[in-house]
N, C-alpha and C positions, 0 to 999 in steps of 0.2 A: 429765954425761956428757962425755967428752972428745971432741975432734973426731975423732981416730983411730977410736974405737969407733963413733962416729956414721957414719963414712964406711964402716966395716966392715959396719955393720948394713945400710945402704943397698945395699951391694954384693951382699950375699946375698939381697936381696929378690927380684930377677929379675922385677919386675911391671911394671906399666904404664908408669911414668916417674918421673923426679925433677925437682924444681924447681932453680932456680939455687942455692939455698942448700944443696942436697944432701939435703934432706928430701923423701921421697916423699909424693906426694899422690894420692889416688884417691877416686872416689866424691864423695858430697856433702859430706864432712867434709875439711877442711884443717888440718893441725896445723903450727905454726910450730916453729922450733927451740927456742923458749922452753918451748912445751908439751911437746915430748919431754923436755927436760932435767927439767922439774918432775913429769912423770908417771912417770918411770922411777926406779927405786931399784936400788942395787948389793946383790947378795947374795953368799953364799960359795959358791954351787953351781958347777957346771961351766960354765954358760953365762956367769956373771958373771967367772969366772976366765979364760975365753977372750976376754972383752972384749964380750960380746954383751948386749944389754939383756935383763933378766929379767921386766920387766913392760912392757907396752905400753898406750897409751891406747885406749879403745874406738874401733874402726873397724868398718864394716858387716861386713866378712867377715874379721876378725881378720888377724894377720900371716901371712906366708908361710912361716912354719916353725911347728913344733909339730903337734900332733894337731888335726884338724877334727872337729866333733861330727858323727857319723854319723847318729844318729836325726834330728837337726834338719835335716840336709840332705836326707834321704829324705823327711821329711814335707814339707819345702818343694816338692820335686820332685813329690810326690803332688798338691799344690795348684797345680802348674805355674807356681811362682815360682822365682826365681833362687836357687840353693842358697847363694849367698854372702850376699846382703842380705835375702832374703826379701820383697822388695818389688816388684822389677821382673818383669815377665812373662817367662817362659822361651821361650814359643812365639810364633813369628810367624805361623804358620797352624795348621792342625790338628795336624800332626805336625812341622812344620819348627821346629828350635830357632834361636833368634837366635844370630848371631855373638858378640854382646856383649849384657851387661844394659843396659838403658837407664837404669837408676838408678845403679848402681855401677861400671859399665864392667868388670865381671868378663868375662874371655874364655870363652865357652861353646862355641865351635867345635871345641874338642878332644874333645868328646864322641863315643862310638863305641857308641851303643846297639845298632845293627844289627838283628838279628832278635829280640833278647832280649825287647822288649815284646809282640811278636806271640806268641812261645812262652808267655809268662806269661799273656797274655789267653786263648789257647787252653786252658791248664791250669785256670785258674779257671773260666771260662765252661763249658767241657766237663763239669768236675766238678760244677758247680752245676746245670746243665740236665739232665743224665742222670737223676739221681734224681727230679727234679721232673717230668720227662716220664713216668717210670714210675709216680709216685704219682698224677698227673692220669688216666693211663689206668686204673689199678686203681680209683680213687676214683669217677670220673664216667662213664668209657667213652664219651668223646665221639666223633663222627664223625672218622675218621682225617685228613681233609682240613682240618677246623676245628683239630685238634690240631697238625698240621704247620704250619698258618698261624700260629697263635698263638706257637708255640715258635720259628719261624723269625724272627719279628719280635722276640721277646724276645731271642733270641741275638744277632741283628744289633745291636739297641739296646744291650745289655749290652757287646758287643765295642767298639762305637764310643765308648761312655763310658769303658771302662777303658783302652783302648790309649794315649791321651795321657797318662793318669796314671802308667801303668806306665813310660812312656818317660821322664817327669820324674822318677820314682823311680830309674831307672837312671842319669840323668844326675847326679842328687844323689849317689848312691853312688860314681859315678866321681869326682866333685869331691871328696868328703869323703876317699876313699882316694887322692887324687892319682894316679889312673891316667891313662895316656896322656899328653897335653899338659898336664894339670892339675898335674902334679908341679913342684914348685920345689926348689931346693937346700934340704935341711933343715939347720938349725943344731944341732950336736952339743950335747946336754944342754939343749935348749930346753924351756921349759914349755909345757903345753897352750895353744893359741890362745885368745884372749878372744872368745867368740861371742855372738851376740844372745841376749838373755835369754828371748826368746819363740820 
């Protein structure tokens, strides 16, 4: 790959930083210029015609252009892991999202989950508890105080369990769709990003 194409690739990355030789390094993996040259191949598609690399070596969160895997990012968010690498913890506290991933240094402070997780939690818990409440009353006819106590505890427990997971899902969705500050300059004609196999 030519030096000019190499510089153009780095200039469009818009990510964490570049080393002295102009090759971007991030996360636990570092790629030398030699690795970039041997791992990339030229193709006849628009990306190669424009001088952009058409294949990239494996990195934890793929390149800064192309499509990101939505299902994978949302699933990692559900597990409260970084949507980029799937290894680092997303949350610092119960609902506080870390500014950056502790493993791959992906910036997570761009997220804007706002009230979305709370709405999803109310939607799911409300639709689950209402029929269960009716079924419990019809089947066993318990004392109203016992019924209210049991379902109040169940509702609070389910809400506390689901809330951080829904927040992680929303952050993963925003990351995959490049919403808010997660967006980077997309390269015209680029192929989908190389994502983690798991």
